[in-house]
VEXMI-396800 format. One record per residue (C-alpha): residue number from 0; residue in one letter; x, y, z. Coordinates in Angstrom, 1 decimal, decimal comma. Example, Ala and Ser with C-alpha at 12.3 -4.5 7.8 and 13.67 -1.06 7.14 Angstrom:
+-----+---+--------+--------+--------+
|   k | r |      u |      v |      w |
+-----+---+--------+--------+--------+
|   0 | A |   12,3 |   -4,5 |    7,8 |
|   1 | S |   13,7 |   -1,1 |    7,1 |
+-----+---+--------+--------+--------+
This chain:
+-----+---+--------+--------+--------+
|   k | r |      u |      v |      w |
+-----+---+--------+--------+--------+
|   0 | M |   80,6 |  136,2 |   85,1 |
|   1 | D |   82,2 |  137,6 |   88,0 |
|   2 | C |   85,1 |  135,5 |   89,7 |
|   3 | P |   83,7 |  134,0 |   92,7 |
|   4 | A |   86,9 |  134,8 |   94,7 |
|   5 | C |   87,9 |  138,1 |   93,6 |
|   6 | G |   84,9 |  139,8 |   92,1 |
|   7 | I |   86,5 |  140,5 |   88,6 |
|   8 | K |   84,4 |  139,4 |   85,8 |
|   9 | G |   86,4 |  136,5 |   84,2 |
|  10 | C |   89,3 |  137,0 |   86,0 |
|  11 | Q |   91,9 |  134,8 |   85,0 |
|  12 | D |   94,7 |  136,3 |   87,1 |
|  13 | S |   97,0 |  132,9 |   87,8 |
|  14 | T |   98,0 |  134,6 |   91,0 |
|  15 | C |   94,3 |  134,6 |   92,0 |
|  16 | W |   92,8 |  132,1 |   94,6 |
|  17 | C |   89,9 |  131,3 |   92,9 |
|  18 | K |   92,2 |  129,0 |   90,9 |
|  19 | D |   93,0 |  127,1 |   93,7 |
|  20 | M |   89,5 |  126,0 |   95,1 |
|  21 | D |   87,7 |  123,0 |   94,2 |
|  22 | C |   84,2 |  124,0 |   93,0 |
|  23 | P |   81,5 |  122,2 |   95,5 |
|  24 | A |   79,2 |  121,3 |   93,0 |
|  25 | C |   81,4 |  119,4 |   90,3 |
|  26 | G |   84,6 |  119,3 |   91,8 |
|  27 | I |   87,0 |  121,0 |   89,3 |
|  28 | K |   89,7 |  123,2 |   90,7 |
|  29 | G |   88,8 |  126,8 |   90,2 |
|  30 | C |   85,8 |  125,9 |   88,0 |
|  31 | Q |   84,3 |  128,8 |   86,3 |
|  32 | D |   82,0 |  127,1 |   83,9 |
|  33 | S |   79,2 |  129,5 |   83,7 |
|  34 | T |   76,9 |  126,7 |   83,1 |
|  35 | C |   77,8 |  124,9 |   86,0 |
|  36 | W |   74,8 |  124,3 |   88,3 |
|  37 | C |   76,9 |  125,5 |   91,0 |
|  38 | K |   76,1 |  128,9 |   90,9 |
|  39 | D |   72,6 |  128,1 |   91,0 |
|  40 | M |   72,4 |  126,4 |   94,5 |
|  41 | D |   72,0 |  128,1 |   98,0 |
|  42 | C |   75,0 |  127,2 |  100,5 |
|  43 | P |   73,1 |  125,0 |  103,3 |
|  44 | A |   75,6 |  126,9 |  105,2 |
|  45 | C |   75,1 |  130,3 |  104,9 |
|  46 | G |   72,1 |  130,4 |  102,7 |
|  47 | I |   73,8 |  132,6 |   99,5 |
|  48 | K |   73,0 |  131,4 |   96,3 |
|  49 | G |   76,3 |  130,0 |   94,7 |
|  50 | C |   78,5 |  130,8 |   97,7 |
|  51 | Q |   82,1 |  130,4 |   97,3 |
|  52 | D |   83,1 |  132,4 |  100,2 |
|  53 | S |   86,4 |  130,5 |  101,5 |
|  54 | T |   85,9 |  131,8 |  104,7 |
|  55 | C |   82,1 |  130,2 |  105,1 |
|  56 | W |   82,4 |  127,4 |  107,3 |
|  57 | C |   80,1 |  125,6 |  105,0 |
|  58 | K |   83,3 |  124,0 |  103,1 |
|  59 | D |   84,9 |  122,5 |  106,5 |
|  60 | M |   82,0 |  120,3 |  107,5 |
|  61 | D |   81,2 |  116,5 |  106,2 |
|  62 | C |   77,8 |  116,0 |  104,2 |
|  63 | P |   75,9 |  114,2 |  107,2 |
|  64 | A |   74,2 |  111,8 |  104,5 |
|  65 | C |   76,8 |  111,5 |  102,0 |
|  66 | G |   80,2 |  112,1 |  103,6 |
|  67 | I |   81,5 |  114,5 |  101,2 |
|  68 | K |   83,1 |  117,4 |  102,9 |
|  69 | G |   80,9 |  120,7 |  102,1 |
|  70 | C |   78,7 |  118,7 |  100,0 |
|  71 | Q |   76,1 |  121,2 |   98,4 |
|  72 | D |   74,6 |  118,8 |   95,6 |
|  73 | S |   71,1 |  120,0 |   95,5 |
|  74 | T |   70,0 |  116,4 |   94,7 |
|  75 | C |   71,7 |  114,9 |   97,7 |
|  76 | W |   69,2 |  113,2 |  100,1 |
|  77 | C |   71,1 |  114,9 |  103,1 |
|  78 | K |   68,8 |  117,8 |  102,6 |
|  79 | D |   65,8 |  116,2 |  103,2 |
|  80 | M |   66,3 |  114,2 |  106,4 |
|  81 | D |   65,6 |  115,2 |  109,7 |
|  82 | C |   68,5 |  115,5 |  112,3 |
|  83 | P |   68,0 |  112,6 |  114,9 |
|  84 | A |   68,9 |  115,5 |  117,7 |
|  85 | C |   67,4 |  118,6 |  117,1 |
|  86 | G |   64,4 |  117,6 |  114,4 |
|  87 | I |   65,3 |  120,1 |  111,8 |
|  88 | K |   65,5 |  118,8 |  108,6 |
|  89 | G |   69,1 |  118,6 |  106,8 |
|  90 | C |   70,3 |  120,2 |  109,6 |
|  91 | Q |   73,8 |  121,1 |  109,2 |
|  92 | D |   74,4 |  123,2 |  112,0 |
|  93 | S |   78,2 |  122,5 |  113,3 |
|  94 | T |   77,4 |  123,3 |  117,1 |
|  95 | C |   74,2 |  121,1 |  117,2 |
|  96 | W |   74,8 |  118,5 |  119,3 |
|  97 | C |   73,5 |  115,3 |  117,0 |
|  98 | K |   77,4 |  115,5 |  115,5 |
|  99 | D |   78,6 |  114,6 |  118,9 |
| 100 | M |   77,2 |  111,4 |  119,8 |
| 101 | D |   77,2 |  107,8 |  118,5 |
| 102 | C |   74,7 |  105,9 |  116,7 |
| 103 | P |   73,4 |  103,4 |  119,0 |
| 104 | A |   73,2 |  101,2 |  116,2 |
| 105 | C |   76,4 |  101,2 |  114,3 |
| 106 | G |   78,5 |  103,4 |  116,3 |
| 107 | I |   79,4 |  106,0 |  114,1 |
| 108 | K |   79,4 |  109,6 |  115,5 |
| 109 | G |   76,9 |  111,4 |  114,5 |
| 110 | C |   75,5 |  108,8 |  112,3 |
| 111 | Q |   72,6 |  110,3 |  109,8 |
| 112 | D |   72,7 |  107,5 |  107,2 |
| 113 | S |   69,2 |  106,7 |  106,5 |
| 114 | T |   69,9 |  103,1 |  105,4 |
| 115 | C |   71,3 |  102,4 |  108,7 |
| 116 | W |   69,1 |  100,3 |  111,1 |
| 117 | C |   69,5 |  102,6 |  113,9 |
| 118 | K |   66,8 |  104,6 |  112,4 |
| 119 | D |   64,2 |  101,1 |  112,4 |
| 120 | M |   64,4 |  100,2 |  116,0 |
| 121 | D |   62,9 |  100,9 |  119,4 |
| 122 | C |   64,9 |  102,1 |  121,9 |
| 123 | P |   64,8 |   99,4 |  124,8 |
| 124 | A |   64,2 |  101,7 |  127,1 |
| 125 | C |   62,2 |  104,8 |  126,3 |
| 126 | G |   60,2 |  102,9 |  123,4 |
| 127 | I |   61,2 |  105,6 |  121,1 |
| 128 | K |   62,1 |  104,4 |  117,5 |
| 129 | G |   65,7 |  105,1 |  116,5 |
| 130 | C |   65,9 |  107,1 |  120,4 |
| 131 | Q |   69,2 |  109,1 |  120,1 |
| 132 | D |   68,5 |  110,9 |  123,4 |
| 133 | S |   71,5 |  111,4 |  124,7 |
| 134 | T |   69,6 |  112,1 |  128,5 |
| 135 | C |   67,7 |  108,6 |  128,0 |
| 136 | W |   68,3 |  106,3 |  130,8 |
| 137 | C |   68,6 |  103,3 |  128,1 |
| 138 | K |   72,4 |  104,6 |  127,7 |
| 139 | D |   72,5 |  103,8 |  131,6 |
| 140 | M |   71,8 |  100,3 |  131,8 |
| 141 | D |   73,9 |   96,8 |  131,6 |
| 142 | C |   73,4 |   94,8 |  128,8 |
| 143 | P |   71,7 |   91,4 |  129,7 |
| 144 | A |   74,1 |   89,9 |  127,0 |
| 145 | C |   77,8 |   91,2 |  127,2 |
| 146 | G |   77,3 |   93,4 |  130,4 |
| 147 | I |   78,5 |   96,4 |  129,1 |
| 148 | K |   76,6 |   99,3 |  130,1 |
| 149 | G |   74,4 |  100,7 |  127,8 |
| 150 | C |   75,5 |   98,1 |  125,0 |
| 151 | Q |   74,3 |   99,4 |  121,7 |
| 152 | D |   76,9 |   97,3 |  119,4 |
| 153 | S |   74,8 |   96,1 |  116,4 |
| 154 | T |   77,2 |   92,8 |  116,0 |
| 155 | C |   76,4 |   92,0 |  119,9 |
| 156 | W |   74,5 |   88,9 |  120,3 |
| 157 | C |   72,5 |   90,8 |  123,0 |
| 158 | K |   69,9 |   92,1 |  120,2 |
| 159 | D |   69,3 |   88,4 |  118,6 |
| 160 | M |   68,4 |   86,9 |  121,6 |
| 161 | D |   64,5 |   86,4 |  123,3 |
| 162 | C |   64,3 |   87,3 |  127,0 |
| 163 | P |   63,6 |   83,9 |  128,8 |
| 164 | A |   61,3 |   86,1 |  131,1 |
| 165 | C |   59,2 |   88,0 |  129,1 |
| 166 | G |   59,7 |   86,5 |  125,5 |
| 167 | I |   60,9 |   90,0 |  123,7 |
| 168 | K |   63,8 |   89,7 |  121,7 |
| 169 | G |   67,3 |   91,4 |  123,2 |
| 170 | C |   64,9 |   92,5 |  126,5 |
| 171 | Q |   67,1 |   95,2 |  128,4 |
| 172 | D |   63,9 |   96,2 |  130,5 |
| 173 | S |   65,6 |   96,9 |  133,9 |
| 174 | T |   61,9 |   96,3 |  135,5 |
| 175 | C |   61,6 |   93,0 |  133,8 |
| 176 | W |   61,8 |   89,7 |  136,1 |
| 177 | C |   64,0 |   87,9 |  134,3 |
| 178 | K |   66,8 |   89,7 |  136,1 |
| 179 | D |   65,2 |   88,0 |  139,5 |
| 180 | M |   65,3 |   84,4 |  138,7 |
| 181 | D |   68,2 |   82,1 |  139,1 |
| 182 | C |   70,1 |   80,6 |  136,5 |
| 183 | P |   69,4 |   76,9 |  136,0 |
| 184 | A |   72,8 |   76,0 |  134,8 |
| 185 | C |   75,1 |   78,4 |  137,4 |
| 186 | G |   72,4 |   79,4 |  139,9 |
| 187 | I |   73,8 |   83,1 |  139,7 |
| 188 | K |   70,6 |   85,1 |  140,0 |
| 189 | G |   69,5 |   86,6 |  136,7 |
| 190 | C |   72,7 |   85,2 |  135,1 |
| 191 | Q |   73,2 |   86,8 |  131,6 |
| 192 | D |   76,6 |   85,9 |  131,4 |
| 193 | S |   77,6 |   85,2 |  127,7 |
| 194 | T |   80,2 |   82,6 |  128,3 |
| 195 | C |   77,8 |   80,7 |  131,1 |
| 196 | W |   77,1 |   77,5 |  129,2 |
| 197 | C |   73,3 |   77,6 |  130,6 |
| 198 | K |   72,5 |   79,5 |  127,1 |
| 199 | D |   74,0 |   76,5 |  125,2 |
| 200 | M |   72,2 |   73,7 |  126,4 |
| 201 | D |   68,9 |   72,5 |  125,9 |
| 202 | C |   66,2 |   72,1 |  128,6 |
| 203 | P |   65,4 |   68,4 |  129,0 |
| 204 | A |   62,2 |   68,9 |  129,8 |
| 205 | C |   60,6 |   71,4 |  127,5 |
| 206 | G |   63,1 |   71,4 |  125,3 |
| 207 | I |   64,0 |   75,2 |  125,2 |
| 208 | K |   67,8 |   76,2 |  124,6 |
| 209 | G |   69,1 |   77,7 |  127,8 |
| 210 | C |   65,3 |   77,8 |  129,2 |
| 211 | Q |   65,4 |   79,7 |  132,3 |
| 212 | D |   61,8 |   79,7 |  133,0 |
| 213 | S |   61,3 |   79,2 |  136,7 |
| 214 | T |   57,8 |   77,8 |  136,4 |
| 215 | C |   59,2 |   75,0 |  133,9 |
| 216 | W |   58,8 |   71,3 |  135,3 |
| 217 | C |   62,3 |   70,7 |  134,4 |
| 218 | K |   63,2 |   72,2 |  137,5 |
| 219 | D |   61,3 |   69,3 |  139,7 |
| 220 | M |   62,7 |   66,1 |  138,3 |
| 221 | D |   65,5 |   63,9 |  139,4 |
| 222 | C |   68,6 |   63,3 |  137,0 |
| 223 | P |   68,1 |   59,9 |  136,2 |
| 224 | A |   72,1 |   59,7 |  136,0 |
| 225 | C |   73,1 |   61,1 |  139,4 |
| 226 | G |   69,8 |   61,6 |  141,1 |
| 227 | I |   70,0 |   65,6 |  141,6 |
| 228 | K |   66,7 |   67,0 |  141,2 |
| 229 | G |   66,8 |   69,2 |  138,1 |
| 230 | C |   70,8 |   68,4 |  137,8 |
| 231 | Q |   71,9 |   70,6 |  135,0 |
| 232 | D |   75,5 |   69,9 |  136,2 |
| 233 | S |   76,9 |   70,0 |  132,5 |
| 234 | T |   80,1 |   67,4 |  133,7 |
| 235 | C |   77,1 |   65,0 |  134,6 |
| 236 | W |   77,4 |   62,2 |  132,6 |
| 237 | C |   73,5 |   62,0 |  131,9 |
| 238 | K |   74,0 |   64,2 |  129,6 |
| 239 | D |   76,0 |   62,5 |  127,4 |
| 240 | M |   74,1 |   59,0 |  127,0 |
| 241 | D |   71,0 |   58,0 |  124,7 |
| 242 | C |   68,0 |   57,2 |  126,4 |
| 243 | P |   67,6 |   53,3 |  125,4 |
| 244 | A |   64,0 |   53,7 |  125,2 |
| 245 | C |   63,5 |   56,6 |  123,1 |
| 246 | G |   66,9 |   57,4 |  121,9 |
| 247 | I |   67,1 |   61,0 |  123,1 |
| 248 | K |   70,4 |   62,1 |  124,1 |
| 249 | G |   70,0 |   62,7 |  128,1 |
| 250 | C |   66,2 |   62,1 |  128,1 |
| 251 | Q |   65,3 |   63,0 |  131,2 |
| 252 | D |   61,3 |   63,0 |  130,4 |
| 253 | S |   59,5 |   61,5 |  133,4 |
| 254 | T |   56,9 |   60,1 |  131,1 |
| 255 | C |   59,1 |   58,5 |  129,0 |
| 256 | W |   58,6 |   54,7 |  129,3 |
| 257 | C |   62,3 |   54,3 |  129,6 |
| 258 | K |   62,2 |   54,6 |  133,2 |
| 259 | D |   59,9 |   51,6 |  133,5 |
| 260 | M |   61,9 |   48,6 |  131,9 |
| 261 | D |   64,2 |   46,1 |  133,1 |
| 262 | C |   67,7 |   46,4 |  132,1 |
| 263 | P |   68,5 |   43,2 |  129,8 |
| 264 | A |   71,9 |   42,8 |  131,7 |
| 265 | C |   71,4 |   43,6 |  135,2 |
| 266 | G |   67,5 |   43,3 |  135,7 |
| 267 | I |   67,3 |   46,7 |  137,3 |
| 268 | K |   64,1 |   48,6 |  136,0 |
| 269 | G |   65,1 |   51,6 |  134,1 |
| 270 | C |   69,0 |   51,2 |  134,6 |
| 271 | Q |   71,0 |   53,9 |  134,0 |
| 272 | D |   74,3 |   52,6 |  135,8 |
| 273 | S |   77,1 |   54,1 |  133,6 |
| 274 | T |   79,2 |   51,3 |  134,8 |
| 275 | C |   76,5 |   48,4 |  134,0 |
| 276 | W |   77,9 |   46,6 |  131,2 |
| 277 | C |   74,4 |   46,5 |  129,5 |
| 278 | K |   75,3 |   49,7 |  128,0 |
| 279 | D |   78,7 |   48,3 |  126,3 |
| 280 | M |   77,0 |   45,2 |  124,5 |
| 281 | D |   75,6 |   44,7 |  121,2 |
| 282 | C |   72,1 |   43,2 |  120,8 |
| 283 | P |   73,0 |   39,7 |  119,2 |
| 284 | A |   69,5 |   40,2 |  117,4 |
| 285 | C |   69,6 |   43,8 |  115,8 |
| 286 | G |   73,3 |   44,6 |  116,4 |
| 287 | I |   72,6 |   48,0 |  118,2 |
| 288 | K |   74,6 |   48,7 |  121,6 |
| 289 | G |   72,4 |   48,1 |  124,4 |
| 290 | C |   69,3 |   47,7 |  122,6 |
| 291 | Q |   66,5 |   47,7 |  124,7 |
| 292 | D |   63,8 |   48,3 |  121,8 |
| 293 | S |   60,4 |   46,3 |  123,5 |
| 294 | T |   59,6 |   46,1 |  119,4 |
| 295 | C |   62,9 |   44,4 |  119,0 |
| 296 | W |   62,9 |   40,4 |  118,3 |
| 297 | C |   66,4 |   40,3 |  120,6 |
| 298 | K |   63,8 |   40,2 |  123,4 |
| 299 | D |   62,6 |   36,8 |  122,2 |
| 300 | M |   65,8 |   35,1 |  121,9 |
| 301 | D |   68,5 |   33,4 |  124,4 |
| 302 | C |   71,6 |   35,2 |  125,0 |
| 303 | P |   74,5 |   33,7 |  123,3 |
| 304 | A |   76,8 |   34,4 |  126,0 |
| 305 | C |   75,3 |   33,3 |  129,1 |
| 306 | G |   71,8 |   31,2 |  127,8 |
| 307 | K |   69,5 |   33,3 |  129,4 |
| 308 | K |   66,8 |   35,1 |  127,6 |
| 309 | I |   67,4 |   38,2 |  127,2 |
| 310 | H |   64,5 |   40,2 |  128,6 |
| 311 | T |   62,3 |   38,3 |  131,1 |
+-----+---+--------+--------+--------+
């Protein structure tokens, strides 16, 4: 066979540079095995069968699928996939702009990994699956979770949360009305500050974590502790106490019967005064602190301290 470097049949000249290059197919330096299949395949860059031209640029580029520099493995799946930028199957054109852009899912420049989930997701702006169009406006908008413009960081939790307005997971639609409503916790319009505690609390009315539904009735009720309508102040102690009737922490359900019963200590209906000592005493019958269970038989006995019937 001819030496792929100098053209001499069966060249064994130790000074010939054919000895210094790796075979692009089998990886052996200066491979001259006539049975090696590296001789039978077309160069993906220049198209010449078994090309071993050291000046050909096919040697200098990484395979976009398997990552091997100058990969010429005919069985490698890099030959079967469409370039996400130019649409050409197995595109390996070093001048194509598909090599210069970051993958919106994994962040790797020019990622063409068929197993990367960037191929499977719809662009939140234009709706195209795996959109990687650098001119698409989805790159120009702020992430509603982390605030980074055009954030496509796969580790950012903006991908995992449902939009409180429209219900779409990781909604980034700039026209969605979720951007126009006040945060019930901090008061900022369309607050999407990932450090804001409004994201971590359950709505006392509807039970949804970080509820921001402006139509939810949780906004219309008075806090049983501080009296503020729709209080969601994280420092207010109404959040830390168990409802003596239903047992729910910070119960604010206006229909709960805890609002209708007399405090066994001070006699005030629905007393939730944190300074009232009714909260600090154990029920002499059942042992529960501040027990107000109407079915507990502690209601039928006299207080062992003052002699009064515990519930009148």
